Backbone as CSV, one residue per row, in Angstrom:
resi,resn,N_x,N_y,N_z,CA_x,CA_y,CA_z,C_x,C_y,C_z
1,MET,0.850,-1.172,0.000,0.000,0.000,0.000,0.895,1.234,0.000
2,ARG,0.484,2.253,-0.735,1.257,3.491,-0.813,0.561,4.587,-0.019
3,THR,1.368,5.475,0.531,0.836,6.651,1.215,1.869,7.758,1.112
4,THR,1.456,8.947,1.411,2.365,10.091,1.407,2.496,10.595,2.833
5,LEU,3.733,10.794,3.260,4.002,11.315,4.595,4.716,12.641,4.458
6,ASP,4.351,13.585,5.290,4.958,14.906,5.289,5.754,15.064,6.584
7,PHE,7.077,14.868,6.483,7.942,14.948,7.660,8.461,16.366,7.830
8,PRO,8.620,16.826,9.084,9.317,18.095,9.301,10.746,17.986,8.772
9,GLY,11.315,19.111,8.349,12.632,19.117,7.710,13.728,18.420,8.499
10,GLU,13.840,18.726,9.787,14.902,18.135,10.602,14.720,16.625,10.750
11,LEU,13.475,16.177,10.899,13.205,14.748,11.025,13.544,14.029,9.731
12,PHE,13.209,14.633,8.594,13.502,14.016,7.310,15.008,13.851,7.117
13,VAL,15.765,14.887,7.460,17.227,14.810,7.343,17.767,13.712,8.258
14,HIS,17.215,13.620,9.471,17.643,12.586,10.414,17.357,11.195,9.843
15,LEU,16.181,11.003,9.277,15.830,9.707,8.700,16.729,9.360,7.516
16,LYS,16.955,10.319,6.630,17.821,10.066,5.470,19.245,9.736,5.911
17,THR,19.731,10.443,6.928,21.082,10.179,7.421,21.168,8.786,8.025
18,ARG,20.162,8.438,8.815,20.153,7.106,9.427,20.087,6.013,8.371
19,ALA,19.286,6.225,7.331,19.197,5.242,6.247,20.546,5.094,5.545
20,ALA,21.221,6.212,5.312,22.520,6.150,4.645,23.557,5.439,5.504
21,ILE,23.554,5.724,6.789,24.511,5.074,7.689,24.252,3.572,7.755
22,ASP,22.967,3.191,7.808,22.614,1.769,7.871,22.738,1.080,6.519
23,GLY,22.870,1.850,5.459,23.006,1.271,4.124,21.705,0.691,3.590
24,VAL,20.589,1.286,3.971,19.281,0.820,3.499,18.521,2.007,2.919
25,THR,17.373,1.718,2.325,16.568,2.800,1.747,15.807,3.531,2.845
26,LEU,15.312,4.702,2.494,14.495,5.471,3.419,13.233,4.680,3.769
27,ARG,12.659,4.015,2.775,11.458,3.200,2.996,11.714,2.125,4.052
28,GLU,12.822,1.415,3.920,13.152,0.349,4.874,13.386,0.920,6.279
29,THR,14.008,2.092,6.347,14.252,2.722,7.642,12.945,3.092,8.320
30,VAL,12.034,3.729,7.591,10.763,4.155,8.172,9.938,2.940,8.597
31,ILE,9.878,1.919,7.755,9.115,0.705,8.106,9.691,0.060,9.356
32,GLY,11.011,-0.059,9.429,11.649,-0.674,10.594,11.362,0.102,11.874
33,LEU,11.460,1.430,11.800,11.207,2.238,12.992,9.738,2.172,13.408
34,LEU,8.834,2.148,12.447,7.412,2.019,12.780,7.114,0.671,13.434
35,GLU,7.699,-0.388,12.886,7.481,-1.718,13.468,8.015,-1.789,14.888
36,LYS,9.205,-1.219,15.116,9.766,-1.210,16.471,8.875,-0.410,17.415
37,GLY,8.392,0.740,16.965,7.543,1.571,17.804,6.224,0.904,18.139
38,LEU,5.638,0.228,17.170,4.368,-0.451,17.409,4.529,-1.687,18.280
39,ALA,5.737,-2.267,18.304,5.974,-3.470,19.097,6.144,-3.163,20.582
40,VAL,6.422,-1.936,20.922,6.623,-1.559,22.319,5.263,-1.511,23.011
41,THR,5.123,-2.318,24.072,3.832,-2.379,24.761,3.809,-1.569,26.042
42,ASP,4.971,-1.300,26.608,4.995,-0.584,27.880,5.268,0.913,27.701
43,ALA,5.049,1.429,26.521,5.257,2.854,26.277,4.120,3.659,26.908
44,PRO,4.394,4.843,27.388,3.326,5.670,27.948,2.294,6.001,26.862
45,ALA,1.054,6.179,27.287,-0.031,6.416,26.344,0.143,7.743,25.608
46,ALA,0.586,8.767,26.307,0.756,10.063,25.661,2.139,10.608,25.984
47,VAL,2.810,11.060,24.988,4.130,11.656,25.163,3.985,13.148,24.939
48,ALA,4.419,13.914,25.906,4.311,15.367,25.793,5.252,15.865,24.707
49,ALA,4.731,16.678,23.828,5.550,17.239,22.765,6.425,18.351,23.329
50,GLU,7.596,18.474,22.751,8.506,19.530,23.168,7.949,20.866,22.701
51,PRO,7.909,21.860,23.554,7.366,23.150,23.114,8.233,23.756,22.017
52,LYS,7.591,24.374,21.050,8.330,25.007,19.964,8.988,26.275,20.489
53,LYS,10.208,26.491,20.034,10.941,27.670,20.465,10.510,28.851,19.607
54,TYR,10.327,29.969,20.236,9.944,31.190,19.539,11.101,32.170,19.587
55,TYR,11.508,32.599,18.430,12.556,33.600,18.341,11.947,34.854,17.723
56,PRO,11.825,35.917,18.499,11.222,37.139,17.948,12.109,37.717,16.851
57,PRO,11.517,38.389,15.880,12.317,38.977,14.810,13.218,40.077,15.364
58,PRO,14.372,40.277,14.737,15.273,41.320,15.236,14.668,42.700,15.024
59,MET,14.948,43.567,15.943,14.473,44.942,15.853,15.622,45.808,15.344
60,ILE,15.344,46.605,14.344,16.355,47.488,13.769,15.916,48.918,14.019
61,SER,16.797,49.684,14.610,16.467,51.091,14.842,17.144,51.924,13.762
62,TRP,16.372,52.778,13.155,16.875,53.652,12.105,16.959,55.072,12.665
63,GLU,18.103,55.639,12.554,18.265,57.021,12.974,18.619,57.834,11.730
64,LEU,17.588,58.298,11.029,17.781,59.055,9.806,17.487,60.522,10.051
65,ASP,18.244,61.340,9.386,18.040,62.782,9.511,17.173,63.254,8.343
66,ILE,15.892,62.879,8.369,14.945,63.248,7.325,13.893,64.130,7.969
67,PRO,13.681,65.307,7.403,12.660,66.201,7.980,11.288,65.529,7.992
68,LEU,10.527,65.819,9.006,9.203,65.219,9.160,8.301,65.548,7.977
69,GLU,8.433,66.743,7.432,7.606,67.145,6.286,7.878,66.240,5.076
70,ALA,9.139,65.903,4.854,9.489,65.040,3.725,8.974,63.624,3.942
71,GLN,8.967,63.175,5.183,8.479,61.829,5.472,6.993,61.704,5.178
72,LYS,6.237,62.738,5.448,4.784,62.694,5.283,4.331,63.063,3.882
73,SER,5.095,63.863,3.176,4.607,64.424,1.922,4.940,63.582,0.695
74,GLY,5.608,62.493,0.856,5.945,61.667,-0.299,7.173,62.159,-1.041
75,LYS,7.955,63.009,-0.412,9.161,63.524,-1.058,10.389,62.669,-0.749
76,LEU,10.165,61.493,-0.179,11.305,60.642,0.162,12.085,60.227,-1.075
77,TRP,11.379,59.943,-2.183,12.088,59.528,-3.397,12.953,60.665,-3.921
78,ASP,12.485,61.879,-3.763,13.297,63.025,-4.183,14.606,63.052,-3.403
79,LEU,14.534,62.752,-2.104,15.745,62.714,-1.280,16.672,61.579,-1.704
80,VAL,16.090,60.434,-2.002,16.898,59.277,-2.415,17.600,59.581,-3.734
81,TYR,16.853,60.073,-4.702,17.443,60.351,-6.007,18.423,61.516,-5.950
82,ALA,18.182,62.474,-5.082,19.110,63.598,-4.942,20.479,63.096,-4.491
83,ASP,20.482,62.158,-3.575,21.747,61.582,-3.112,22.437,60.850,-4.256
84,ASP,21.682,60.073,-5.049,22.257,59.364,-6.186,22.783,60.342,-7.231
85,ASP,22.037,61.424,-7.464,22.469,62.423,-8.435,23.770,63.075,-7.994
86,ALA,23.871,63.378,-6.713,25.100,64.001,-6.194,26.293,63.058,-6.369
87,LYS,26.087,61.775,-6.119,27.178,60.807,-6.297,27.568,60.685,-7.761
88,ALA,26.578,60.690,-8.653,26.863,60.581,-10.088,27.629,61.796,-10.587
89,ILE,27.258,62.977,-10.124,27.962,64.205,-10.532,29.391,64.165,-10.022
90,ALA,29.589,63.705,-8.784,30.948,63.628,-8.225,31.808,62.649,-9.013
91,LEU,31.231,61.525,-9.419,31.987,60.553,-10.202,32.309,61.077,-11.595
92,ALA,31.376,61.831,-12.190,31.588,62.370,-13.539,32.671,63.442,-13.557
93,GLN,32.858,64.126,-12.453,33.836,65.211,-12.399,35.252,64.691,-12.175
94,LYS,35.404,63.424,-11.869,36.749,62.881,-11.619,37.515,62.674,-12.897
């Protein structure tokens, strides 16, 4: 019988590595581990899952010297291009 299993990335890598070390296919590794797990009779009924770790995204502080009027009025692109224009003129004069 065929089925599709969706393993988490780390578990899949672990299974593939174990199969390679044992010199067998991934299919044989998964079947063997399932058979061993099902054969255990004294296993606890419920195993608590490990809590997932949460890593908050990094916070970046920007300290820009942009006038408040330019920030609100949509003139930011003018400031960006003005800087590029100044650099281009400086390079052209060399």
